[in-house]
PQR file of N, CA, C, O and H, with PARSE charges and radii, in Angstrom:
ATOM      1  N   UNK A   1      -1.808-109.188  28.251 -0.4000 1.5000
ATOM      2  CA  UNK A   1      -2.551-108.112  28.625 -0.0000 2.0000
ATOM      3  C   UNK A   1      -3.866-108.297  28.014  0.5500 1.7000
ATOM      4  O   UNK A   1      -3.939-108.537  26.808 -0.5500 1.4000
ATOM      5  N   UNK A   2      -5.016-108.196  28.818 -0.4000 1.5000
ATOM      6  CA  UNK A   2      -6.285-108.324  28.249 -0.0000 2.0000
ATOM      7  C   UNK A   2      -6.927-106.973  28.223  0.5500 1.7000
ATOM      8  O   UNK A   2      -7.061-106.293  29.241 -0.5500 1.4000
ATOM      9  H   UNK A   2      -4.956-108.001  29.797  0.4000 1.0000
ATOM     10  N   UNK A   3      -7.368-106.556  26.892 -0.4000 1.5000
ATOM     11  CA  UNK A   3      -8.120-105.381  26.836 -0.0000 2.0000
ATOM     12  C   UNK A   3      -9.398-105.604  25.979  0.5500 1.7000
ATOM     13  O   UNK A   3      -9.547-106.484  25.132 -0.5500 1.4000
ATOM     14  H   UNK A   3      -7.260-107.108  26.065  0.4000 1.0000
ATOM     15  N   UNK A   4     -10.256-104.692  26.330 -0.4000 1.5000
ATOM     16  CA  UNK A   4     -11.572-104.987  25.638 -0.0000 2.0000
ATOM     17  C   UNK A   4     -12.037-103.506  25.105  0.5500 1.7000
ATOM     18  O   UNK A   4     -11.957-102.537  25.861 -0.5500 1.4000
ATOM     19  H   UNK A   4     -10.135-103.976  27.018  0.4000 1.0000
ATOM     20  N   UNK A   5     -12.458-103.399  23.953 -0.4000 1.5000
ATOM     21  CA  UNK A   5     -12.868-102.061  23.369 -0.0000 2.0000
ATOM     22  C   UNK A   5     -14.355-101.958  23.180  0.5500 1.7000
ATOM     23  O   UNK A   5     -14.924-102.939  22.701 -0.5500 1.4000
ATOM     24  H   UNK A   5     -12.523-104.186  23.339  0.4000 1.0000
ATOM     25  N   UNK A   6     -15.040-100.914  23.488 -0.4000 1.5000
ATOM     26  CA  UNK A   6     -16.412-100.661  23.207 -0.0000 2.0000
ATOM     27  C   UNK A   6     -16.551 -99.323  22.534  0.5500 1.7000
ATOM     28  O   UNK A   6     -15.992 -98.330  23.001 -0.5500 1.4000
ATOM     29  H   UNK A   6     -14.578-100.117  23.876  0.4000 1.0000
ATOM     30  N   UNK A   7     -17.313 -99.277  21.408 -0.4000 1.5000
ATOM     31  CA  UNK A   7     -17.575 -97.974  20.743 -0.0000 2.0000
ATOM     32  C   UNK A   7     -18.214 -96.925  21.622  0.5500 1.7000
ATOM     33  O   UNK A   7     -17.980 -95.733  21.427 -0.5500 1.4000
ATOM     34  H   UNK A   7     -17.768-100.084  21.029  0.4000 1.0000
ATOM     35  N   UNK A   8     -19.024 -97.344  22.595 -0.4000 1.5000
ATOM     36  CA  UNK A   8     -19.657 -96.363  23.524 -0.0000 2.0000
ATOM     37  C   UNK A   8     -19.622 -97.135  24.924  0.5500 1.7000
ATOM     38  O   UNK A   8     -19.704 -98.360  25.011 -0.5500 1.4000
ATOM     39  H   UNK A   8     -19.214 -98.313  22.753  0.4000 1.0000
ATOM     40  N   UNK A   9     -19.496 -96.303  25.958 -0.4000 1.5000
ATOM     41  CA  UNK A   9     -19.454 -97.011  27.303 -0.0000 2.0000
ATOM     42  C   UNK A   9     -20.944 -97.657  27.600  0.5500 1.7000
ATOM     43  O   UNK A   9     -21.078 -98.494  28.492 -0.5500 1.4000
ATOM     44  H   UNK A   9     -19.430 -95.308  25.887  0.4000 1.0000
ATOM     45  N   UNK A  10     -21.859 -97.291  26.936 -0.4000 1.5000
ATOM     46  CA  UNK A  10     -23.204 -97.804  27.168 -0.0000 2.0000
ATOM     47  C   UNK A  10     -23.356 -99.215  26.592  0.5500 1.7000
ATOM     48  O   UNK A  10     -24.282 -99.972  26.882 -0.5500 1.4000
ATOM     49  H   UNK A  10     -21.750 -96.611  26.211  0.4000 1.0000
ATOM     50  N   UNK A  11     -22.434 -99.472  25.812 -0.4000 1.5000
ATOM     51  CA  UNK A  11     -22.437-101.056  25.179 -0.0000 2.0000
ATOM     52  C   UNK A  11     -21.901-101.949  26.097  0.5500 1.7000
ATOM     53  O   UNK A  11     -21.981-103.151  25.841 -0.5500 1.4000
ATOM     54  H   UNK A  11     -21.682 -98.857  25.576  0.4000 1.0000
ATOM     55  N   UNK A  12     -21.287-101.518  27.281 -0.4000 1.5000
ATOM     56  CA  UNK A  12     -20.823-102.712  28.189 -0.0000 2.0000
ATOM     57  C   UNK A  12     -21.816-103.376  28.892  0.5500 1.7000
ATOM     58  O   UNK A  12     -22.644-102.709  29.513 -0.5500 1.4000
ATOM     59  H   UNK A  12     -21.222-100.542  27.490  0.4000 1.0000
ATOM     60  N   UNK A  13     -21.864-104.659  28.891 -0.4000 1.5000
ATOM     61  CA  UNK A  13     -22.990-105.485  29.471 -0.0000 2.0000
ATOM     62  C   UNK A  13     -22.625-105.291  31.034  0.5500 1.7000
ATOM     63  O   UNK A  13     -21.501-105.303  31.537 -0.5500 1.4000
ATOM     64  H   UNK A  13     -21.192-105.200  28.386  0.4000 1.0000
ATOM     65  N   UNK A  14     -23.799-105.119  31.630 -0.4000 1.5000
ATOM     66  CA  UNK A  14     -23.627-104.957  33.133 -0.0000 2.0000
ATOM     67  C   UNK A  14     -22.927-106.111  33.859  0.5500 1.7000
ATOM     68  O   UNK A  14     -22.144-105.877  34.780 -0.5500 1.4000
ATOM     69  H   UNK A  14     -24.711-105.109  31.222  0.4000 1.0000
ATOM     70  N   UNK A  15     -23.213-107.391  33.437 -0.4000 1.5000
ATOM     71  CA  UNK A  15     -22.582-108.486  34.054 -0.0000 2.0000
ATOM     72  C   UNK A  15     -21.134-108.650  33.828  0.5500 1.7000
ATOM     73  O   UNK A  15     -20.428-109.316  34.587 -0.5500 1.4000
ATOM     74  H   UNK A  15     -23.849-107.581  32.689  0.4000 1.0000
ATOM     75  N   UNK A  16     -20.611-107.923  32.582 -0.4000 1.5000
ATOM     76  CA  UNK A  16     -19.357-107.890  32.273 -0.0000 2.0000
ATOM     77  C   UNK A  16     -18.343-106.946  33.042  0.5500 1.7000
ATOM     78  O   UNK A  16     -17.116-107.029  32.987 -0.5500 1.4000
ATOM     79  H   UNK A  16     -21.184-107.383  31.966  0.4000 1.0000
ATOM     80  N   UNK A  17     -19.136-105.975  33.817 -0.4000 1.5000
ATOM     81  CA  UNK A  17     -18.324-104.908  34.597 -0.0000 2.0000
ATOM     82  C   UNK A  17     -18.145-105.294  35.975  0.5500 1.7000
ATOM     83  O   UNK A  17     -19.089-105.320  36.764 -0.5500 1.4000
ATOM     84  H   UNK A  17     -20.133-105.908  33.862  0.4000 1.0000
ATOM     85  N   UNK A  18     -16.961-105.596  36.288 -0.4000 1.5000
ATOM     86  CA  UNK A  18     -16.655-106.168  37.750 -0.0000 2.0000
ATOM     87  C   UNK A  18     -16.003-105.255  38.651  0.5500 1.7000
ATOM     88  O   UNK A  18     -15.454-105.646  39.682 -0.5500 1.4000
ATOM     89  H   UNK A  18     -16.194-105.576  35.647  0.4000 1.0000
ATOM     90  N   UNK A  19     -16.050-103.951  38.265 -0.4000 1.5000
ATOM     91  CA  UNK A  19     -15.365-102.912  39.161 -0.0000 2.0000
ATOM     92  C   UNK A  19     -16.308-101.908  39.871  0.5500 1.7000
ATOM     93  O   UNK A  19     -16.543-100.779  39.440 -0.5500 1.4000
ATOM     94  H   UNK A  19     -16.495-103.633  37.428  0.4000 1.0000
ATOM     95  N   UNK A  20     -16.815-102.429  40.986 -0.4000 1.5000
ATOM     96  CA  UNK A  20     -17.832-101.550  41.590 -0.0000 2.0000
ATOM     97  C   UNK A  20     -17.479-100.054  41.932  0.5500 1.7000
ATOM     98  O   UNK A  20     -18.333 -99.174  42.039 -0.5500 1.4000
ATOM     99  H   UNK A  20     -16.624-103.346  41.336  0.4000 1.0000
ATOM    100  N   UNK A  21     -16.255 -99.882  42.075 -0.4000 1.5000
ATOM    101  CA  UNK A  21     -15.783 -98.520  42.654 -0.0000 2.0000
ATOM    102  C   UNK A  21     -15.724 -97.645  41.315  0.5500 1.7000
ATOM    103  O   UNK A  21     -15.508 -96.442  41.463 -0.5500 1.4000
ATOM    104  H   UNK A  21     -15.561-100.597  41.987  0.4000 1.0000
ATOM    105  N   UNK A  22     -15.880 -98.094  40.157 -0.4000 1.5000
ATOM    106  CA  UNK A  22     -15.828 -97.161  39.026 -0.0000 2.0000
ATOM    107  C   UNK A  22     -17.001 -97.625  38.060  0.5500 1.7000
ATOM    108  O   UNK A  22     -17.426 -98.780  38.052 -0.5500 1.4000
ATOM    109  H   UNK A  22     -16.056 -99.071  40.037  0.4000 1.0000
ATOM    110  N   UNK A  23     -17.471 -96.622  37.262 -0.4000 1.5000
ATOM    111  CA  UNK A  23     -18.425 -96.795  36.242 -0.0000 2.0000
ATOM    112  C   UNK A  23     -17.856 -96.758  34.912  0.5500 1.7000
ATOM    113  O   UNK A  23     -16.854 -96.062  34.757 -0.5500 1.4000
ATOM    114  H   UNK A  23     -17.126 -95.684  37.269  0.4000 1.0000
ATOM    115  N   UNK A  24     -18.366 -97.440  33.855 -0.4000 1.5000
ATOM    116  CA  UNK A  24     -17.809 -97.319  32.495 -0.0000 2.0000
ATOM    117  C   UNK A  24     -17.798 -95.873  32.031  0.5500 1.7000
ATOM    118  O   UNK A  24     -16.965 -95.512  31.200 -0.5500 1.4000
ATOM    119  H   UNK A  24     -19.180 -98.006  33.981  0.4000 1.0000
ATOM    120  N   UNK A  25     -18.693 -95.032  32.537 -0.4000 1.5000
ATOM    121  CA  UNK A  25     -18.869 -93.678  32.008 -0.0000 2.0000
ATOM    122  C   UNK A  25     -17.702 -92.864  32.647  0.5500 1.7000
ATOM    123  O   UNK A  25     -17.295 -91.862  32.060 -0.5500 1.4000
ATOM    124  H   UNK A  25     -19.370 -95.325  33.213  0.4000 1.0000
ATOM    125  N   UNK A  26     -17.136 -93.267  33.857 -0.4000 1.5000
ATOM    126  CA  UNK A  26     -16.101 -92.411  34.531 -0.0000 2.0000
ATOM    127  C   UNK A  26     -14.717 -92.733  33.736  0.5500 1.7000
ATOM    128  O   UNK A  26     -13.794 -91.919  33.696 -0.5500 1.4000
ATOM    129  H   UNK A  26     -17.466 -94.081  34.334  0.4000 1.0000
ATOM    130  N   UNK A  27     -14.679 -93.874  33.176 -0.4000 1.5000
ATOM    131  CA  UNK A  27     -13.418 -94.195  32.379 -0.0000 2.0000
ATOM    132  C   UNK A  27     -13.489 -93.890  31.058  0.5500 1.7000
ATOM    133  O   UNK A  27     -12.427 -93.683  30.469 -0.5500 1.4000
ATOM    134  H   UNK A  27     -15.428 -94.535  33.208  0.4000 1.0000
ATOM    135  N   UNK A  28     -14.585 -93.813  30.429 -0.4000 1.5000
ATOM    136  CA  UNK A  28     -14.664 -93.578  28.904 -0.0000 2.0000
ATOM    137  C   UNK A  28     -14.185 -92.166  28.459  0.5500 1.7000
ATOM    138  O   UNK A  28     -14.077 -91.206  29.223 -0.5500 1.4000
ATOM    139  H   UNK A  28     -15.447 -93.980  30.907  0.4000 1.0000
ATOM    140  N   UNK A  29     -13.937 -92.160  27.246 -0.4000 1.5000
ATOM    141  CA  UNK A  29     -13.455 -90.819  26.618 -0.0000 2.0000
ATOM    142  C   UNK A  29     -14.840 -89.915  26.796  0.5500 1.7000
ATOM    143  O   UNK A  29     -15.989 -90.294  26.566 -0.5500 1.4000
ATOM    144  H   UNK A  29     -14.026 -92.940  26.626  0.4000 1.0000
ATOM    145  N   UNK A  30     -14.428 -88.678  27.245 -0.4000 1.5000
ATOM    146  CA  UNK A  30     -15.426 -87.664  27.494 -0.0000 2.0000
ATOM    147  C   UNK A  30     -16.052 -87.162  26.241  0.5500 1.7000
ATOM    148  O   UNK A  30     -17.224 -86.785  26.200 -0.5500 1.4000
ATOM    149  H   UNK A  30     -13.495 -88.370  27.432  0.4000 1.0000
ATOM    150  N   UNK A  31     -15.198 -87.165  25.160 -0.4000 1.5000
ATOM    151  CA  UNK A  31     -15.661 -86.629  23.950 -0.0000 2.0000
ATOM    152  C   UNK A  31     -16.495 -87.491  22.979  0.5500 1.7000
ATOM    153  O   UNK A  31     -17.450 -87.065  22.329 -0.5500 1.4000
ATOM    154  H   UNK A  31     -14.246 -87.471  25.193  0.4000 1.0000
ATOM    155  N   UNK A  32     -15.999 -88.814  22.956 -0.4000 1.5000
ATOM    156  CA  UNK A  32     -16.720 -89.684  21.948 -0.0000 2.0000
ATOM    157  C   UNK A  32     -17.382 -90.794  22.741  0.5500 1.7000
ATOM    158  O   UNK A  32     -18.230 -91.458  22.145 -0.5500 1.4000
ATOM    159  H   UNK A  32     -15.223 -89.160  23.484  0.4000 1.0000
ATOM    160  N   UNK A  33     -17.111 -91.083  24.002 -0.4000 1.5000
ATOM    161  CA  UNK A  33     -17.825 -92.143  24.705 -0.0000 2.0000
ATOM    162  C   UNK A  33     -17.078 -93.516  24.684  0.5500 1.7000
ATOM    163  O   UNK A  33     -17.431 -94.468  25.380 -0.5500 1.4000
ATOM    164  H   UNK A  33     -16.422 -90.543  24.486  0.4000 1.0000
ATOM    165  N   UNK A  34     -16.110 -93.533  23.904 -0.4000 1.5000
ATOM    166  CA  UNK A  34     -15.494 -94.800  23.520 -0.0000 2.0000
ATOM    167  C   UNK A  34     -14.719 -95.217  24.770  0.5500 1.7000
ATOM    168  O   UNK A  34     -14.205 -94.389  25.522 -0.5500 1.4000
ATOM    169  H   UNK A  34     -15.823 -92.760  23.339  0.4000 1.0000
ATOM    170  N   UNK A  35     -14.653 -96.586  24.965 -0.4000 1.5000
ATOM    171  CA  UNK A  35     -14.135 -97.190  26.154 -0.0000 2.0000
ATOM    172  C   UNK A  35     -13.100 -98.355  25.906  0.5500 1.7000
ATOM    173  O   UNK A  35     -13.470 -99.382  25.337 -0.5500 1.4000
ATOM    174  H   UNK A  35     -15.070 -97.259  24.355  0.4000 1.0000
ATOM    175  N   UNK A  36     -11.885 -98.200  26.310 -0.4000 1.5000
ATOM    176  CA  UNK A  36     -10.932 -99.276  26.189 -0.0000 2.0000
ATOM    177  C   UNK A  36     -10.513 -99.724  27.715  0.5500 1.7000
ATOM    178  O   UNK A  36      -9.891 -99.014  28.505 -0.5500 1.4000
ATOM    179  H   UNK A  36     -11.585 -97.366  26.772  0.4000 1.0000
ATOM    180  N   UNK A  37     -10.965-100.990  27.946 -0.4000 1.5000
ATOM    181  CA  UNK A  37     -10.701-101.535  29.340 -0.0000 2.0000
ATOM    182  C   UNK A  37      -9.485-102.425  29.326  0.5500 1.7000
ATOM    183  O   UNK A  37      -9.364-103.430  28.627 -0.5500 1.4000
ATOM    184  H   UNK A  37     -11.470-101.568  27.305  0.4000 1.0000
ATOM    185  N   UNK A  38      -8.565-101.931  30.203 -0.4000 1.5000
ATOM    186  CA  UNK A  38      -7.387-102.801  30.372 -0.0000 2.0000
ATOM    187  C   UNK A  38      -7.714-103.306  31.840  0.5500 1.7000
ATOM    188  O   UNK A  38      -7.691-102.631  32.869 -0.5500 1.4000
ATOM    189  H   UNK A  38      -8.663-101.115  30.771  0.4000 1.0000
ATOM    190  N   UNK A  39      -8.039-104.713  31.690 -0.4000 1.5000
ATOM    191  CA  UNK A  39      -8.473-105.449  32.831 -0.0000 2.0000
ATOM    192  C   UNK A  39      -7.449-105.491  33.953  0.5500 1.7000
ATOM    193  O   UNK A  39      -7.803-105.195  35.094 -0.5500 1.4000
ATOM    194  H   UNK A  39      -8.057-105.261  30.854  0.4000 1.0000
ATOM    195  N   UNK A  40      -6.184-105.850  33.682 -0.4000 1.5000
ATOM    196  CA  UNK A  40      -5.118-105.947  34.669 -0.0000 2.0000
ATOM    197  C   UNK A  40      -4.956-104.586  35.534  0.5500 1.7000
ATOM    198  O   UNK A  40      -4.850-104.583  36.760 -0.5500 1.4000
ATOM    199  H   UNK A  40      -5.897-106.090  32.754  0.4000 1.0000
ATOM    200  N   UNK A  41      -4.952-103.542  34.792 -0.4000 1.5000
ATOM    201  CA  UNK A  41      -4.715-102.219  35.411 -0.0000 2.0000
ATOM    202  C   UNK A  41      -5.974-101.938  36.286  0.5500 1.7000
ATOM    203  O   UNK A  41      -5.767-101.590  37.449 -0.5500 1.4000
ATOM    204  H   UNK A  41      -5.038-103.545  33.796  0.4000 1.0000
ATOM    205  N   UNK A  42      -7.285-102.056  35.835 -0.4000 1.5000
ATOM    206  CA  UNK A  42      -8.388-101.784  36.640 -0.0000 2.0000
ATOM    207  C   UNK A  42      -8.291-102.773  37.824  0.5500 1.7000
ATOM    208  O   UNK A  42      -8.600-102.339  38.933 -0.5500 1.4000
ATOM    209  H   UNK A  42      -7.453-102.338  34.891  0.4000 1.0000
ATOM    210  N   UNK A  43      -7.897-104.050  37.702 -0.4000 1.5000
ATOM    211  CA  UNK A  43      -7.808-104.952  38.862 -0.0000 2.0000
ATOM    212  C   UNK A  43      -6.781-104.434  39.933  0.5500 1.7000
ATOM    213  O   UNK A  43      -6.945-104.806  41.095 -0.5500 1.4000
ATOM    214  H   UNK A  43      -7.646-104.403  36.801  0.4000 1.0000
ATOM    215  N   UNK A  44      -5.813-103.666  39.647 -0.4000 1.5000
ATOM    216  CA  UNK A  44      -4.898-103.147  40.521 -0.0000 2.0000
ATOM    217  C   UNK A  44      -5.387-101.942  41.212  0.5500 1.7000
ATOM    218  O   UNK A  44      -4.834-101.615  42.262 -0.5500 1.4000
ATOM    219  H   UNK A  44      -5.680-103.363  38.703  0.4000 1.0000
ATOM    220  N   UNK A  45      -6.354-101.250  40.747 -0.4000 1.5000
ATOM    221  CA  UNK A  45      -6.781-100.017  41.433 -0.0000 2.0000
ATOM    222  C   UNK A  45      -7.540-100.249  42.733  0.5500 1.7000
ATOM    223  O   UNK A  45      -7.945 -99.291  43.391 -0.5500 1.4000
ATOM    224  H   UNK A  45      -6.804-101.516  39.894  0.4000 1.0000
TER
END
């Protein structure tokens, strides 16, 4: 399983985000802004 962690969703490079139907802000923690990306899970959505 491939996962990537960012301290804040704004740290995600635009070129690294390959899911046009979702933004990093939508998936990140609403309290802290932290983002854990589970690539296989997002690919299946």
